[in-house]
TORRO-962360 format. One record per residue (C-alpha): residue number from 1; x, y, z. Coordinates in steps of 0.25 Angstrom, whole numbers. Each point is the difference from the previous one (the first is absolute). Layout:
BEGIN
{pt NUM, {X, Y, Z}} ...
This chain:
BEGIN
{pt 1, {-68, -179, -137}} {pt 2, {13, -4, -1}} {pt 3, {4, 14, -6}} {pt 4, {-5, 7, 13}} {pt 5, {8, -10, 9}} {pt 6, {12, 4, -8}} {pt 7, {-3, 15, 1}} {pt 8, {-3, -2, 14}} {pt 9, {13, -7, 4}} {pt 10, {8, 11, -8}} {pt 11, {-6, 10, 8}} {pt 12, {1, -6, 14}} {pt 13, {15, -3, -5}} {pt 14, {2, 15, -4}} {pt 15, {-6, 5, 14}} {pt 16, {9, -9, 9}} {pt 17, {13, 6, -9}} {pt 18, {-5, 13, 3}} {pt 19, {-2, -2, 14}} {pt 20, {15, -7, 1}} {pt 21, {6, 12, -7}} {pt 22, {-7, 11, 8}} {pt 23, {10, 9, 7}} {pt 24, {-5, 1, 15}} {pt 25, {8, 11, 3}} {pt 26, {-10, 8, -8}} {pt 27, {-13, -4, 9}} {pt 28, {-8, 2, 12}} {pt 29, {0, -16, 1}} {pt 30, {3, -7, 14}} {pt 31, {4, 12, 8}} {pt 32, {-1, -9, 13}} {pt 33, {13, -5, -5}} {pt 34, {8, 12, 0}} {pt 35, {8, 3, 13}} {pt 36, {14, 1, -6}} {pt 37, {5, 13, -3}} {pt 38, {9, 0, -13}} {pt 39, {14, 4, 1}} {pt 40, {9, 9, -9}} {pt 41, {9, -4, -9}} {pt 42, {14, 7, -3}} {pt 43, {0, 6, -15}} {pt 44, {12, -9, -2}} {pt 45, {-6, -12, 5}} {pt 46, {-8, -10, -9}} {pt 47, {-15, -3, 3}} {pt 48, {-6, 15, -3}} {pt 49, {-8, -4, -12}} {pt 50, {-7, -10, 9}} {pt 51, {-2, 8, 12}} {pt 52, {-12, 9, 0}} {pt 53, {6, 12, 7}} {pt 54, {6, 2, -12}} {pt 55, {-12, -2, -11}} {pt 56, {-11, 8, -4}} {pt 57, {-13, -1, 9}} {pt 58, {-13, 1, -8}} {pt 59, {-11, 8, 4}} {pt 60, {-14, -6, 7}} {pt 61, {-10, -2, -10}} {pt 62, {-14, 7, 0}} {pt 63, {-7, -14, 4}} {pt 64, {12, -3, 10}} {pt 65, {-6, 11, 12}} {pt 66, {-9, -2, 10}} {pt 67, {2, -15, -1}} {pt 68, {3, -10, 12}} {pt 69, {13, -4, -7}} {pt 70, {5, 14, 0}} {pt 71, {-5, 4, 14}} {pt 72, {8, -14, 5}} {pt 73, {11, 4, -8}} {pt 74, {2, 13, 7}} {pt 75, {-3, -4, 13}} {pt 76, {12, -10, -1}} {pt 77, {9, 11, -5}} {pt 78, {-5, 7, 14}} {pt 79, {3, -12, 8}} {pt 80, {13, -2, -4}} {pt 81, {4, 15, 0}} {pt 82, {-4, 0, 15}} {pt 83, {6, -13, 4}} {pt 84, {13, 5, -7}} {pt 85, {-1, 14, 8}} {pt 86, {0, 7, -14}} {pt 87, {-6, 13, -4}} {pt 88, {-4, -2, -14}} {pt 89, {0, -12, -9}} {pt 90, {-1, -3, -15}} {pt 91, {-7, -12, -6}} {pt 92, {14, -4, -9}} {pt 93, {6, -1, 14}} {pt 94, {-9, -11, 3}} {pt 95, {4, -6, -14}} {pt 96, {-13, 6, -8}} {pt 97, {1, 10, -11}} {pt 98, {-11, 9, 3}} {pt 99, {-1, 14, 0}} {pt 100, {-4, 1, 16}} {pt 101, {7, 4, 11}} {pt 102, {-4, 5, 16}} {pt 103, {6, 9, 11}} {pt 104, {-3, 3, 13}} {pt 105, {8, 3, 12}} {pt 106, {-5, -1, 14}} {pt 107, {7, 8, 11}} {pt 108, {5, -14, 7}} {pt 109, {8, -7, -12}} {pt 110, {14, -2, 6}} {pt 111, {8, 5, -13}} {pt 112, {-6, 12, -2}} {pt 113, {-4, 7, 11}} {pt 114, {5, 13, -1}} {pt 115, {-8, 4, -11}} {pt 116, {-13, -1, 4}} {pt 117, {-13, -7, -4}} {pt 118, {-5, -3, -14}} {pt 119, {-14, -5, -3}} {pt 120, {-3, -12, -7}} {pt 121, {-1, 3, -16}} {pt 122, {-3, -10, -12}} {pt 123, {6, 4, -13}} {pt 124, {-5, -7, -13}} {pt 125, {4, 5, -12}} {pt 126, {7, 11, 5}} {pt 127, {8, 12, -8}} {pt 128, {5, 13, 5}} {pt 129, {-6, 12, -6}} {pt 130, {9, 11, 7}} {pt 131, {11, 2, 8}} {pt 132, {9, 11, 9}} {pt 133, {12, 7, -5}} {pt 134, {6, -3, 12}} {pt 135, {5, -15, 5}} {pt 136, {3, -5, 14}} {pt 137, {12, -11, 2}} {pt 138, {-4, -13, 7}} {pt 139, {8, -12, 4}} {pt 140, {-8, -12, -6}} {pt 141, {-1, -14, 4}} {pt 142, {-10, -12, -5}} {pt 143, {-8, -12, 4}} {pt 144, {7, -5, -13}} {pt 145, {13, 3, 3}} {pt 146, {3, -8, 12}} {pt 147, {14, 3, 6}} {pt 148, {3, 11, -9}} {pt 149, {6, 14, 3}} {pt 150, {-9, 10, 0}} {pt 151, {0, 10, -11}} {pt 152, {0, 14, -2}} {pt 153, {-9, 6, -12}} {pt 154, {-9, 12, -2}} {pt 155, {-15, 1, -1}} {pt 156, {-9, 10, -2}} {pt 157, {-5, 8, 12}} {pt 158, {-15, -2, -4}} {pt 159, {-7, -8, -11}} {pt 160, {-13, 3, -8}} {pt 161, {-5, -14, -5}} {pt 162, {-13, -7, -7}} {pt 163, {-4, -15, 3}} {pt 164, {-12, -9, 2}} {pt 165, {-5, -6, 12}} {pt 166, {-3, -13, 3}} {pt 167, {-14, 1, -7}} {pt 168, {5, 7, -11}} {pt 169, {-2, 14, 3}} {pt 170, {9, 10, -4}} {pt 171, {9, 7, 11}} {pt 172, {8, 13, 1}} {pt 173, {7, 6, 11}} {pt 174, {13, 6, 4}} {pt 175, {11, -5, 9}} {pt 176, {11, 7, 7}} {pt 177, {10, -5, 12}} {pt 178, {2, -14, 3}} {pt 179, {-12, -5, -8}} {pt 180, {6, 8, -13}} {pt 181, {13, -8, 2}} {pt 182, {-8, -15, 2}} {pt 183, {-7, 2, -12}} {pt 184, {11, 4, -8}} {pt 185, {7, -12, 7}} {pt 186, {-11, -9, -5}} {pt 187, {-1, 6, -13}} {pt 188, {14, -4, -2}} {pt 189, {-3, -13, 1}} {pt 190, {-11, -1, -10}} {pt 191, {9, 8, -9}} {pt 192, {10, -10, 1}} {pt 193, {11, -3, 12}} {pt 194, {4, 5, 12}} {pt 195, {7, 11, 6}} {pt 196, {13, -9, -2}} {pt 197, {-1, 3, -14}} {pt 198, {0, 16, 2}} {pt 199, {8, 4, 13}} {pt 200, {15, 2, -1}} {pt 201, {2, 2, 15}} {pt 202, {-3, -11, 9}} {pt 203, {1, -2, 16}} {pt 204, {-3, -11, 10}} {pt 205, {-11, 2, 9}} {pt 206, {9, 2, 14}} {pt 207, {8, 11, -8}} {pt 208, {-11, 6, -5}} {pt 209, {-8, 1, 12}} {pt 210, {14, 6, 7}} {pt 211, {2, 9, -10}} {pt 212, {-15, 6, 1}} {pt 213, {1, 1, 14}} {pt 214, {15, 7, 0}} {pt 215, {-6, 10, -11}} {pt 216, {11, -5, -10}} {pt 217, {-9, -6, -10}} {pt 218, {-12, 9, -7}} {pt 219, {-14, -7, 2}} {pt 220, {-13, 4, -8}} {pt 221, {7, 13, -3}} {pt 222, {0, 8, -13}} {pt 223, {9, -8, -9}} {pt 224, {8, 5, -11}} {pt 225, {-1, -3, -16}} {pt 226, {12, -9, 2}} {pt 227, {-8, -9, 9}} {pt 228, {-6, -11, -10}} {pt 229, {-14, 0, 0}} {pt 230, {-8, -13, 3}} {pt 231, {-9, 0, -11}} {pt 232, {9, 7, -10}} {pt 233, {-5, -4, -14}} {pt 234, {-14, 1, 2}} {pt 235, {-7, 11, -7}} {pt 236, {-11, 7, 8}} {pt 237, {-13, -3, -5}} {pt 238, {1, -12, -7}} {pt 239, {-5, -12, 3}} {pt 240, {8, -13, 5}} {pt 241, {-3, -8, -14}} {pt 242, {4, 13, -7}} {pt 243, {13, 1, 8}} {pt 244, {3, -16, -2}} {pt 245, {-3, 3, -15}} {pt 246, {11, 9, -2}} 
């Protein structure tokens, strides 16, 4: 009996220790507590090693699909995105290192009216399978870059992808136009970082708006090969796990 008590105590102690050391950023736990968007950290400043935006996200496991906790987590992501007037959001923007992002642009979005609507789509464990030979320029802003200038980078004109839905079903598709831009923007987050880590040209929102209105600044036009590619370094066809293991 005494040996049983000792063993039970050890097991309980190990379980408690495991709970204490569990990295919450790798879990779906307590999505209702997630309301703040994680902000970027400049490359020359401390803190990146502890910021989910700059750490590898994990795949969603088979047993996690079609569960209440996954649905609740995605609902929270979508709610935060809408409250912030965003057109996309990745899990690591909420501090969770998970391979999930959402895109949606409604016609009444105050930040991106000129580009038209994009239907709501959820991407889990996504990867890109094919891309266009042409690229488009786009001046990016980001919910994780509050107060920062817009950055001009290139994205593929269209992409084809494979991912899973909330039930774990494999989904394939093709996106072009604004939808392709948003997809690549969110995919950049899962590769780690933001447009600020890639862009070389920056303008304030008033400067950009004026330049677009006068036609002085190219906007969503064919980009040259010299314009930095937003998802540069990613090899088409590789999973995010393969990318991060390189």
